ROTOR-52473 format. One line per field, with one value per residue: residue number from 0; y negated, z negated, x of N, C-alpha, C in turn; chain. Coordinates in Angstrom, 2 decimals. Each point is the difference from the previous one (the first is absolute). Layout:
ROTOR-52473
i = c(NUM; ...) $
n.north = c(Y; ...) $
n.up = c(Z; ...) $
n.east = c(X; ...) $
ca.north = c(Y; ...) $
ca.up = c(Z; ...) $
ca.east = c(X; ...) $
c.north = c(Y; ...) $
c.up = c(Z; ...) $
c.east = c(X; ...) $
ch = c(A; ...) $
end
This chain:
ROTOR-52473
i = c(0; 1; 2; 3; 4; 5; 6; 7; 8; 9; 10; 11; 12; 13; 14; 15; 16; 17; 18; 19; 20; 21; 22; 23; 24; 25; 26; 27; 28; 29; 30; 31; 32; 33; 34; 35; 36; 37; 38; 39; 40; 41; 42; 43; 44; 45; 46; 47; 48; 49; 50; 51; 52; 53; 54; 55; 56; 57; 58; 59; 60; 61; 62; 63; 64; 65; 66; 67; 68; 69; 70; 71; 72; 73; 74; 75; 76; 77; 78; 79; 80; 81; 82; 83; 84; 85; 86; 87; 88; 89; 90; 91; 92; 93; 94; 95; 96; 97; 98; 99; 100; 101; 102; 103; 104; 105; 106; 107; 108; 109; 110; 111; 112; 113; 114; 115; 116; 117; 118; 119; 120; 121; 122; 123; 124; 125; 126; 127; 128; 129; 130; 131; 132; 133; 134; 135; 136; 137; 138; 139; 140; 141; 142; 143; 144; 145; 146; 147; 148; 149; 150; 151; 152; 153; 154; 155; 156; 157; 158; 159; 160; 161; 162; 163; 164; 165; 166; 167; 168; 169; 170; 171; 172; 173; 174; 175; 176; 177; 178; 179; 180; 181; 182; 183; 184; 185; 186; 187; 188; 189; 190; 191) $
n.north = c(44.42; 0.43; -1.21; -0.12; -1.31; 0.23; 0.80; -0.85; -1.04; 0.97; 0.00; 1.29; 0.10; -1.06; 0.08; 1.24; -0.38; -1.05; 0.87; 0.57; -1.28; -0.68; -0.62; 1.23; -0.55; -0.70; 0.61; -0.96; 0.50; -0.55; -0.43; -0.33; 0.26; -0.61; 0.35; 0.09; 0.38; -1.11; 0.01; 1.08; 0.07; 0.88; 0.13; 0.07; -0.57; -0.24; -1.03; 0.05; -1.12; 0.56; 1.11; -0.82; -0.68; 1.12; -0.72; 0.29; 0.43; 0.25; -0.06; 0.17; 1.27; -0.28; -0.59; 1.01; 0.90; -0.74; -0.09; 1.29; 0.10; -0.83; 0.69; -0.68; 0.05; -1.18; -0.26; 0.38; -0.54; -0.62; 0.87; -1.12; -0.43; 0.48; 1.20; 0.57; 0.93; 0.28; 0.67; -0.59; 0.11; 0.99; -0.53; 0.51; -1.02; 0.26; 0.38; 1.03; -0.44; -0.17; 0.93; -0.91; 0.64; 0.83; -0.65; 0.54; 0.88; 0.63; -1.15; -0.11; 1.25; -0.42; -1.14; 0.13; 1.14; 0.21; -0.37; 0.65; 0.98; -0.25; -0.12; 0.97; -0.73; -0.11; -1.30; 0.12; 1.03; -0.26; 0.77; -0.09; 0.30; 0.90; 0.05; -1.28; -0.23; 0.86; -0.49; -1.27; 0.06; 0.76; -1.20; 0.18; -0.74; -0.62; 0.03; 1.21; 0.35; -0.69; 0.51; 0.99; -1.02; -0.46; 1.27; -0.51; -1.12; -0.71; 1.28; 0.19; -0.12; 0.77; 0.07; -0.42; 0.76; -0.93; 1.18; -0.45; 1.29; -0.67; -0.74; 1.08; 0.69; -0.96; 0.07; 1.31; -0.46; -0.98; 0.87; 0.65; -0.81; 0.21; 1.26; 0.88; -0.60; -0.72; 1.17; 0.59; -1.06; -0.03; 1.31; -0.08; -1.06; 0.66; 0.96; -0.95) $
n.up = c(-17.00; -1.16; -0.51; -0.45; 0.09; 1.17; 0.28; -0.55; 0.60; 0.88; -0.63; -0.07; 0.20; -0.77; 0.85; 0.15; 0.14; 0.73; 0.60; -0.25; 0.28; -1.06; 1.03; 0.44; 0.54; 1.01; 0.93; -0.21; 1.06; -0.60; 1.22; -0.15; 1.28; 0.60; 1.23; -0.33; -1.06; -0.46; -0.81; -0.62; -0.55; -0.64; -0.28; -1.05; -0.44; 0.74; -0.78; -1.04; -0.43; 0.38; -0.60; -0.94; 0.02; 0.13; -0.93; 0.42; -1.19; -0.01; -0.78; -1.30; 0.42; 0.84; -1.03; -0.78; 0.91; 0.27; -1.32; -0.16; 1.04; -0.81; 0.24; 0.84; -0.31; 0.57; -0.48; -1.22; 0.33; 0.47; 0.63; 0.67; -1.24; -0.64; 0.03; -0.35; -0.40; -0.74; -1.03; -0.38; 1.09; -0.80; -0.72; -0.76; -0.71; -1.00; -0.97; -0.76; -0.18; 1.29; 0.09; 0.66; 1.01; 0.15; 0.88; 0.66; -0.15; 0.15; -0.61; -0.78; -0.35; -0.05; -0.66; -0.94; 0.57; 0.20; -1.27; -0.40; 0.78; -0.56; -1.23; 0.22; 0.18; -1.19; -0.17; -0.72; -0.76; -0.63; -0.81; -0.12; -1.08; -0.96; 0.39; 0.31; -1.15; -0.56; 0.72; -0.12; -1.30; -0.36; -0.54; -1.27; -0.27; -0.24; -1.29; 0.12; 0.66; -0.79; -1.04; 0.86; -0.09; -0.47; -0.33; -0.06; -0.37; 1.04; 0.35; -1.23; -0.72; -0.97; -0.29; -1.26; -0.45; 0.66; -0.36; -0.62; 0.33; 0.93; -0.68; -0.75; 1.14; 0.46; -1.18; 0.13; 1.18; -0.78; 0.28; -0.08; -0.94; -0.73; 0.37; -0.12; -0.80; -0.38; 0.02; -0.66; -0.76; -0.08; -0.17; -0.83; -0.57; 0.09; -0.42; -0.78) $
n.east = c(-152.26; -0.47; 0.15; 1.24; -0.20; -0.56; 1.02; 0.84; -0.57; 0.06; 1.15; -0.27; 1.32; -0.23; -0.99; 0.36; 1.27; -0.43; -0.78; 1.19; 0.25; 0.41; 0.57; 0.22; 1.04; -0.44; 0.71; 0.87; 0.62; 1.03; -0.24; 1.29; 0.09; 1.01; 0.17; 1.29; -0.71; 0.52; -1.07; 0.45; -1.20; 0.76; -1.29; -0.80; -1.10; -1.06; -0.22; -0.81; 0.61; 1.13; -0.36; -0.43; 1.15; 0.69; 0.62; 1.24; 0.33; -1.31; 1.07; 0.13; 0.09; -0.97; -0.63; 0.38; -0.36; -1.07; -0.12; 0.24; -0.83; -0.67; -1.12; -0.77; -1.28; -0.04; 1.20; -0.34; -1.16; 1.07; -0.76; 0.11; -0.07; -1.08; 0.59; -1.14; 0.86; -1.03; 0.44; -1.10; -0.71; -0.39; -0.94; 1.00; -0.49; -0.85; 0.81; -0.29; 1.25; -0.28; 0.92; 0.74; -0.56; 1.03; 0.75; -1.01; 0.99; -1.16; -0.26; 1.07; -0.20; -1.23; 0.21; 0.93; 0.24; -1.29; -0.19; 1.08; -0.42; -1.17; 0.47; 0.84; 1.08; -0.57; 0.14; -1.12; 0.34; -1.15; 0.74; -1.32; 0.73; -0.17; -1.27; 0.05; 0.59; -0.83; -1.01; 0.39; 0.25; -1.03; -0.22; 0.28; 1.05; -1.16; 0.31; 0.52; -1.09; -0.82; 0.65; -0.11; -0.83; 1.13; 0.01; -1.22; 0.58; -0.40; -0.06; 0.38; -1.13; 0.49; -1.30; -0.15; -0.96; -0.69; -0.42; -1.07; -0.14; 0.65; -0.85; -0.12; -0.07; -0.79; -0.57; 0.04; -0.33; 0.48; 0.95; -1.16; -0.50; 1.09; 0.18; -0.98; -0.86; 1.06; 0.60; -0.98; -0.16; 1.32; 0.01; -1.04; 0.54; 1.13; -0.81; -0.53) $
ca.north = c(0.59; -0.89; -0.44; 0.54; -0.69; 0.55; 1.36; -0.08; -0.56; 1.05; 1.20; 0.57; 1.16; 0.13; -0.16; 0.99; -0.35; -1.19; 0.32; 0.73; -0.90; -0.62; -1.06; 0.65; -0.98; 0.36; -0.64; -1.28; -0.39; -1.41; -0.02; -1.39; -0.14; -0.17; 0.15; -1.18; -0.74; -0.05; 0.49; 1.14; 0.31; 1.37; 0.04; 1.26; 0.31; -1.04; 0.15; -0.10; -1.30; 0.02; 0.91; -0.75; -1.15; 0.42; -0.83; 0.40; -0.89; -1.02; 0.22; -0.68; 0.49; -0.80; -1.35; 0.07; 0.30; -1.22; -0.88; 0.51; -0.25; -1.45; -0.35; -0.15; 1.07; -0.10; 0.63; 1.40; 0.76; -0.16; 1.31; -0.17; -0.23; 0.97; 1.24; 0.64; 1.42; 0.72; 1.44; 0.54; -1.12; -0.07; 0.03; 1.40; 0.22; 0.11; 1.30; -0.02; -0.97; -1.34; -0.29; 0.09; 1.20; -0.35; 0.11; 1.37; 0.10; 0.33; -1.23; -0.37; 1.09; -0.07; -1.27; -0.95; 0.05; -0.71; -1.42; -0.60; -0.08; -1.10; -1.28; -0.28; -0.13; -1.33; -0.56; 0.21; 0.90; -0.04; 1.25; -0.46; 1.07; 1.29; 0.90; -0.46; 0.22; 1.45; 0.41; -0.58; 0.08; 1.25; -0.29; 0.29; -0.95; -1.34; -0.98; 0.19; -0.32; -1.46; -0.58; 0.17; -0.66; -0.60; 1.04; 0.19; -1.22; -0.99; 0.55; 0.69; -0.40; 0.72; -0.85; 0.69; -0.33; -1.27; 0.18; -0.56; 1.06; -0.09; -1.23; 0.39; 0.31; -1.27; -0.64; 0.77; -0.07; -1.39; -0.10; 0.08; -1.37; -0.88; 0.33; 0.57; -0.82; -1.06; 0.61; 0.39; -1.21; -0.56; 0.91; -0.14; -1.32; 0.11; 0.85; -0.43) $
ca.up = c(-1.10; -1.17; -0.51; -1.31; -0.99; 0.09; -0.53; -1.46; -0.50; 0.06; -0.69; -1.07; -0.46; -1.46; -0.44; -1.05; -1.16; -0.65; -0.58; -1.24; -1.00; -0.91; 0.73; 1.03; 1.07; 1.39; 0.52; 0.69; 0.29; 0.15; 1.05; 0.12; 0.68; 1.45; 0.59; 0.03; -1.26; -0.42; -1.37; -0.30; -1.42; -0.22; -1.37; -0.56; 0.55; -0.42; -1.23; 0.17; 0.58; 1.41; 0.61; 0.17; 0.90; 1.29; 0.31; -0.97; -1.05; -0.42; -1.44; -0.72; 0.54; 1.20; -0.42; -0.49; 1.13; 0.80; -0.77; 0.14; 1.36; 0.22; 1.13; -0.28; 0.51; 1.45; 0.58; -0.42; 0.76; 1.43; 0.43; 0.95; -0.81; -1.08; 0.08; -1.32; 0.19; -1.26; 0.08; 0.28; 0.50; -0.75; -1.45; -0.40; -1.06; -1.39; -0.63; -1.03; -1.06; 0.59; 0.49; 1.45; 0.54; 0.91; 1.42; 0.49; 0.98; 1.33; 0.78; 0.60; 0.90; 1.21; 0.72; -0.03; 1.20; 1.07; -0.36; 0.23; 1.45; 0.46; -0.50; 0.49; -1.07; -0.63; -0.48; -1.44; -0.57; -1.46; -0.55; -1.21; -0.90; 0.03; 1.09; 1.23; -0.14; 0.13; 1.39; 0.91; -0.50; -0.72; -1.39; -0.97; -1.10; 0.55; -0.54; 0.65; 1.41; 0.15; -0.45; 1.08; 1.17; 0.89; 0.92; 1.08; 0.79; 0.05; 0.60; -0.95; -1.41; -0.88; -1.04; -0.86; 0.37; -0.64; -0.90; -1.35; -0.86; 0.00; -0.66; -0.96; 0.77; 0.44; -1.18; -0.37; 1.10; 0.48; 1.21; 1.18; 0.34; 0.11; 1.11; 1.19; 0.57; 0.90; 1.26; 0.68; 0.50; 1.10; 1.15; 0.51; 0.64; 1.25; 0.95; 0.23) $
ca.east = c(0.74; -0.02; 1.30; 0.37; -0.84; -1.36; 0.03; 0.11; -1.26; -1.04; 0.49; -0.81; 0.75; -0.06; -1.39; -0.31; 0.83; -0.55; -1.31; 0.25; 0.58; -0.97; -0.69; -0.83; -0.14; 0.28; 1.21; -0.10; 1.38; 0.31; 1.01; 0.42; 1.29; 0.06; 1.34; 0.85; 0.13; 1.41; 0.09; -0.87; -0.18; -0.45; -0.48; -0.44; -1.33; -0.95; -0.76; -1.44; -0.37; 0.37; -0.97; -1.25; 0.17; 0.50; 1.16; 1.03; 0.50; -0.97; -0.11; 1.09; 1.27; 0.25; 0.40; 1.38; 0.88; 0.14; 0.87; 1.36; 0.46; 0.01; -0.86; -1.43; -0.85; -0.13; 1.19; 0.01; -0.99; 0.23; 0.50; 1.10; 1.21; 0.16; -0.77; -0.15; -0.31; 0.17; 0.25; -1.33; -0.80; -1.26; -0.01; -0.03; -0.98; 0.44; -0.24; -1.03; 0.32; 0.03; 1.35; 0.17; 0.60; 1.09; -0.33; 0.12; 1.09; -0.50; -0.19; 1.29; 0.40; -0.83; -0.03; 1.12; 0.85; -0.71; -0.06; 1.32; 0.18; -0.85; 0.51; 1.35; 0.99; -0.09; 1.26; 0.05; -1.00; -0.10; -0.51; -0.65; -0.39; 0.68; -0.41; 0.65; 1.44; 0.24; -0.21; 0.96; 1.37; 0.22; 0.36; -1.05; 0.01; -0.26; 0.95; 1.30; -0.12; -0.11; 1.27; 0.97; -0.58; 1.01; 0.49; -0.96; -0.14; -1.06; -1.21; -0.87; 0.04; -0.92; -0.60; -0.95; -1.37; -0.35; -1.13; 0.08; 0.53; 1.46; 0.44; 1.04; 1.21; 0.57; 0.61; 1.20; 0.97; -0.01; 0.82; -0.86; -0.41; 1.16; 0.90; -0.64; -1.07; 0.47; 0.42; -1.24; -0.66; 0.79; -0.12; -1.37; -0.08; 0.74; -0.73; -1.38) $
c.north = c(-0.98; -0.36; 0.68; -0.63; 0.56; 1.41; 0.00; -0.51; 1.03; 1.25; 0.42; 1.18; 0.24; -0.08; 0.98; -0.30; -1.16; 0.29; 0.76; -0.87; -0.55; -1.08; 0.54; -0.93; 0.60; -0.62; -1.34; -0.48; -1.51; -0.09; -1.45; -0.10; -0.19; 0.18; -1.34; -0.81; 0.06; 0.52; 1.13; 0.18; 1.42; 0.10; 1.40; 0.46; -1.13; 0.32; -0.16; -1.32; -0.06; 0.94; -0.74; -1.13; 0.42; -0.78; 0.29; -1.10; -1.16; 0.19; -0.72; 0.47; -0.80; -1.41; 0.00; 0.27; -1.23; -1.02; 0.46; -0.36; -1.49; -0.44; -0.12; 1.16; -0.04; 0.67; 1.50; 0.84; -0.19; 1.29; -0.10; -0.20; 1.14; 1.18; 0.62; 1.44; 0.74; 1.48; 0.78; -1.18; -0.17; -0.04; 1.46; 0.33; 0.04; 1.42; -0.18; -1.00; -1.43; -0.43; 0.14; 1.34; -0.40; 0.11; 1.46; 0.09; 0.28; -1.24; -0.40; 1.07; -0.08; -1.26; -0.79; 0.04; -0.78; -1.50; -0.67; -0.12; -1.17; -1.36; -0.36; -0.11; -1.40; -0.47; 0.24; 0.93; -0.10; 1.30; -0.29; 1.20; 1.33; 0.90; -0.39; 0.26; 1.48; 0.43; -0.48; 0.15; 1.31; -0.20; 0.26; -1.05; -1.42; -1.01; 0.12; -0.41; -1.50; -0.67; 0.12; -0.68; -0.53; 0.99; 0.16; -1.22; 0.12; 0.57; 0.53; -0.58; 0.86; -0.93; 0.88; -0.32; -1.30; 0.07; -0.66; 1.04; -0.05; -1.28; 0.29; 0.29; -1.30; -0.73; 0.70; -0.10; -1.42; -0.22; 0.02; -1.41; -0.90; 0.25; 0.44; -0.95; -1.16; 0.54; 0.42; -1.22; -0.61; 0.85; -0.12; -1.34; 0.02; 0.74; -0.43; -1.43) $
c.up = c(-1.19; -0.44; -1.34; -1.08; -0.01; -0.57; -1.53; -0.59; -0.03; -0.81; -1.15; -0.66; -1.51; -0.54; -1.13; -1.28; -0.77; -0.65; -1.31; -1.09; -0.90; 0.72; 1.10; 1.19; 1.37; 0.41; 0.66; 0.26; 0.19; 0.93; 0.28; 0.61; 1.50; 0.44; -0.10; -1.27; -0.47; -1.41; -0.15; -1.51; -0.08; -1.47; -0.43; 0.70; -0.45; -1.36; 0.29; 0.63; 1.49; 0.77; 0.30; 1.02; 1.41; 0.47; -1.04; -0.99; -0.32; -1.49; -0.67; 0.47; 1.24; -0.33; -0.42; 1.17; 0.89; -0.72; 0.12; 1.37; 0.31; 1.18; -0.44; 0.64; 1.52; 0.70; -0.27; 0.88; 1.52; 0.50; 1.03; -0.74; -0.98; 0.21; -1.39; 0.23; -1.31; 0.23; 0.18; 0.38; -0.73; -1.50; -0.44; -1.07; -1.37; -0.47; -1.10; -1.11; 0.53; 0.51; 1.52; 0.38; 0.95; 1.46; 0.46; 1.09; 1.43; 0.88; 0.68; 0.98; 1.33; 0.82; 0.11; 1.23; 1.15; -0.28; 0.28; 1.50; 0.57; -0.39; 0.66; -1.18; -0.60; -0.45; -1.50; -0.40; -1.50; -0.45; -1.39; -0.82; 0.29; 1.16; 1.31; -0.06; 0.10; 1.46; 0.90; -0.44; -0.69; -1.46; -0.93; -1.10; 0.55; -0.51; 0.67; 1.48; 0.22; -0.43; 1.08; 1.30; 0.98; 1.05; 1.22; 0.91; 1.32; 0.43; -0.99; -1.39; -0.78; -1.11; -0.94; 0.50; -0.72; -0.94; -1.35; -0.97; -0.09; -0.62; -1.01; 0.71; 0.42; -1.15; -0.41; 1.04; 0.59; 1.25; 1.27; 0.45; 0.27; 1.26; 1.27; 0.61; 0.85; 1.37; 0.80; 0.62; 1.18; 1.26; 0.63; 0.72; 1.37; 1.08; 0.27; 0.52) $
c.east = c(0.00; 1.42; 0.28; -0.88; -1.42; -0.07; 0.07; -1.31; -1.13; 0.37; -0.92; 0.71; -0.10; -1.43; -0.35; 0.77; -0.62; -1.36; 0.15; 0.62; -1.11; -0.82; -0.92; -0.28; 0.32; 1.34; -0.34; 1.43; 0.13; 1.21; 0.38; 1.40; -0.20; 1.43; 0.73; 0.08; 1.45; 0.21; -1.00; -0.04; -0.54; -0.37; -0.40; -1.28; -0.93; -0.62; -1.49; -0.42; 0.32; -0.93; -1.30; 0.14; 0.41; 1.23; 1.09; 0.38; -0.93; -0.30; 1.18; 1.38; 0.38; 0.43; 1.47; 0.95; 0.20; 0.89; 1.45; 0.58; 0.10; -0.84; -1.45; -0.78; -0.12; 1.19; 0.00; -0.94; 0.09; 0.67; 1.12; 1.32; 0.26; -0.93; -0.04; -0.45; 0.24; 0.30; -1.29; -0.88; -1.32; 0.26; -0.09; -1.04; 0.63; -0.20; -1.05; 0.25; 0.06; 1.36; 0.03; 0.62; 1.13; -0.43; 0.11; 1.08; -0.48; -0.16; 1.31; 0.47; -0.75; 0.27; 1.30; 0.90; -0.66; -0.07; 1.34; 0.30; -0.80; 0.59; 1.32; 0.95; -0.09; 1.39; 0.19; -1.14; 0.07; -0.62; -0.53; -0.48; 0.68; -0.37; 0.68; 1.50; 0.36; -0.08; 1.14; 1.46; 0.33; 0.38; -1.19; -0.11; -0.13; 1.02; 1.35; -0.05; -0.05; 1.30; 1.08; -0.41; 1.03; 0.50; -0.90; -0.19; 0.75; -1.36; -1.02; 0.16; -0.98; -0.48; -0.81; -1.41; -0.38; -1.20; 0.22; 0.55; 1.52; 0.53; 1.11; 1.32; 0.69; 0.68; 1.29; 1.11; 0.02; 0.84; -0.86; -0.41; 1.19; 0.83; -0.72; -1.03; 0.50; 0.45; -1.23; -0.66; 0.74; -0.14; -1.39; -0.15; 0.67; -0.83; -1.43; -0.02) $
ch = c(A; A; A; A; A; A; A; A; A; A; A; A; A; A; A; A; A; A; A; A; A; A; A; A; A; A; A; A; A; A; A; A; A; A; A; A; A; A; A; A; A; A; A; A; A; A; A; A; A; A; A; A; A; A; A; A; A; A; A; A; A; A; A; A; A; A; A; A; A; A; A; A; A; A; A; A; A; A; A; A; A; A; A; A; A; A; A; A; A; A; A; A; A; A; A; A; A; A; A; A; A; A; A; A; A; A; A; A; A; A; A; A; A; A; A; A; A; A; A; A; A; A; A; A; A; A; A; A; A; A; A; A; A; A; A; A; A; A; A; A; A; A; A; A; A; A; A; A; A; A; A; A; A; A; A; A; A; A; A; A; A; A; A; A; A; A; A; A; A; A; A; A; A; A; A; A; A; A; A; A; A; A; A; A; A; A; A; A; A; A; A; A) $
end
């Protein structure tokens, strides 16, 4: 019987959808989790660089996220410590204007229950970006959700997406770096 990871790695459910995007790419699920990880990162979906590398957060977003967490790449990519499960395991592609397409909901609907059963109950879950926050918390406003981070401790922390596109958001919300990041770093240090 194939494992959950093997089933996801072989998934072709979005092949037709991806062939209709501007990138016309094949599915390439990026699977990065093991049972027992103490930290779970729930992100959006792999970008093009991650699609090409086959490893999550191998881009500037990953650099920023690792900085926020206060850890190096070796710790970040240790599947026994940190599981990474995006809302879509494949790069969704670009639309005709070169904009990232959102994670197709069919991916989370198909896989997230089985993934969570496989991982178990992590000590800390980071909900990175609006798609993860909508799925797990039912919220729609990233700023309000992240601003209410204290209500979710110690098991959960909502974060904005670490994309360079959110640099303006970070400047407009200095409380994120001043109040939330020290707590995030301390919690990650405690668990890794």
